[in-house]
C-alpha positions in Angstrom: -13.1 23.2 -44.4 -13.7 20.8 -47.1 -15.6 17.6 -46.3 -12.1 15.4 -47.6 -10.0 17.5 -45.2 -12.2 16.3 -42.3 -12.8 12.5 -43.5 -8.7 13.1 -43.1 -8.6 15.1 -39.7 -10.6 12.5 -38.5 -9.1 9.5 -39.8 -5.4 11.1 -38.1 -7.0 11.4 -34.6 -8.3 7.9 -34.7 -4.7 6.5 -36.1 -2.9 8.7 -32.8 -5.7 7.2 -30.4 -5.1 3.5 -31.3 -1.6 4.8 -31.5 -1.0 6.4 -28.0 -3.7 2.5 -26.5 -1.3 0.2 -28.1 2.1 2.3 -26.9 0.5 2.7 -23.5 -0.4 -1.6 -23.0 2.7 -2.3 -24.2 4.4 -0.2 -21.5 2.2 -2.1 -18.9 2.4 -5.8 -20.1 6.7 -4.4 -20.0 5.8 -3.0 -16.5 4.2 -6.3 -15.5 7.1 -8.7 -17.3 9.4 -6.0 -14.9 7.7 -7.4 -11.7 7.4 -10.5 -12.7 11.2 -10.5 -12.8 11.3 -9.2 -9.2 12.1 -5.5 -10.5 11.0 -2.9 -8.1 10.2 0.0 -11.2 6.7 0.4 -12.2 5.4 3.0 -14.2 2.0 2.0 -12.9 1.6 1.3 -9.9 -0.9 -0.8 -7.4 -3.3 0.8 -4.7 -1.9 -0.8 -1.6 -4.1 -0.9 2.0 -3.0 -1.1 5.2 -5.2 -2.3 7.8 -3.9 -2.3 11.7 -6.6 -5.0 14.0 -7.1 -4.2 17.8 -6.9 -7.4 18.9 -6.5 -6.6 23.3 -8.1 -8.9 24.5 -8.9 -6.7 27.7 -10.6 -4.3 25.3 -8.2 -1.4 25.9 -7.5 1.4 23.4 -4.3 1.8 21.7 -2.3 4.8 19.8 -0.9 4.6 16.2 1.2 7.3 14.6 2.0 6.4 11.3 4.4 7.9 8.7 6.3 7.6 4.9 9.2 10.0 3.5 6.5 11.9 2.3 2.9 11.3 4.2 2.3 11.9 7.9 -0.8 10.4 9.0 -1.4 12.1 12.1 -2.2 10.2 15.5 -5.1 8.0 16.1 -6.9 6.4 18.9 -8.0 2.6 18.0 -10.8 1.4 20.0 -11.4 -3.1 21.2 -12.3 -4.4 18.5 -11.8 -1.9 15.7 -9.0 -1.1 13.0 -6.7 1.8 11.6 -6.5 1.7 7.4 -4.9 3.6 5.2 -4.3 3.2 1.2 -1.5 4.6 -0.8 0.4 3.6 -3.9 4.0 2.8 -3.8 6.3 5.1 -5.3 8.0 4.7 -9.3 11.4 3.7 -7.3 9.7 0.1 -5.0 10.9 2.0 -1.8 8.1 2.8 0.4 8.4 2.8 4.0 5.7 3.0 6.5 6.5 2.9 10.0 4.2 3.2 12.6 4.3 3.8 16.6 2.3 2.0 18.3 1.5 2.6 22.2 -0.7 0.4 24.5 -1.0 -0.3 28.2 1.4 -2.7 28.2 4.0 -0.7 26.5 5.3 1.1 23.3 7.3 0.4 20.0 8.0 1.4 16.4 8.0 -0.7 13.8 7.8 -1.2 9.8 4.4 -1.8 8.8 5.0 -1.5 4.8 8.3 -2.3 3.2 7.8 -2.5 -1.0 10.7 -5.1 -1.0 8.3 -7.4 1.4 4.8 -6.1 0.5 3.1 -9.5 1.8 2.9 -8.1 5.2 -0.4 -5.5 4.9 -2.5 -7.0 7.6 -0.9 -6.8 11.9 -3.1 -7.1 14.9 -1.8 -5.7 17.7 -2.1 -7.9 21.3 -0.6 -7.5 24.9 2.5 -9.4 23.8 3.5 -7.5 20.2 2.2 -6.7 16.9 1.5 -9.7 15.0 2.1 -9.7 10.9 -1.2 -11.8 9.3 -1.1 -14.0 6.4 -5.2 -13.4 6.5 -7.6 -11.0 8.7 -7.8 -14.0 11.2 -4.6 -16.0 11.6 -1.1 -15.6 12.2 2.1 -15.1 10.5 4.6 -14.4 12.8 5.1 -11.7 15.6 7.1 -8.6 14.7 8.5 -7.6 17.9 7.0 -7.5 21.7 6.3 -3.9 22.8 8.8 -2.8 25.1 
């Protein structure tokens, strides 16, 4: 192979890499602008994390078992003052849903703790009177449902 052929091949590789990089950047910008318009579809899903705190004042444990259509996260016992967390990517259709069964000595219930269309609710606390959504790690936003 001549030096001229090697230079031509190298130039072709550089051109292809630059073209692919530009295409990927453009696709990412389109996906982000689509999300700004309220569209759920994304080629570049972001990591999400849900945190569920044990804020039972009596110091008792609770059991949580979370599932989605594709994943069963299993059953976990969460001690007083501790938390349970998991992370995931939202599916490309923007329809990811995680629902969790929560059992305490005060009652039990099943709750949607992550819905892609309402993705602001990522932090939760389990308390004697129910499951509370949090707008930060310490401040209450609203009560989801009372435990039955």
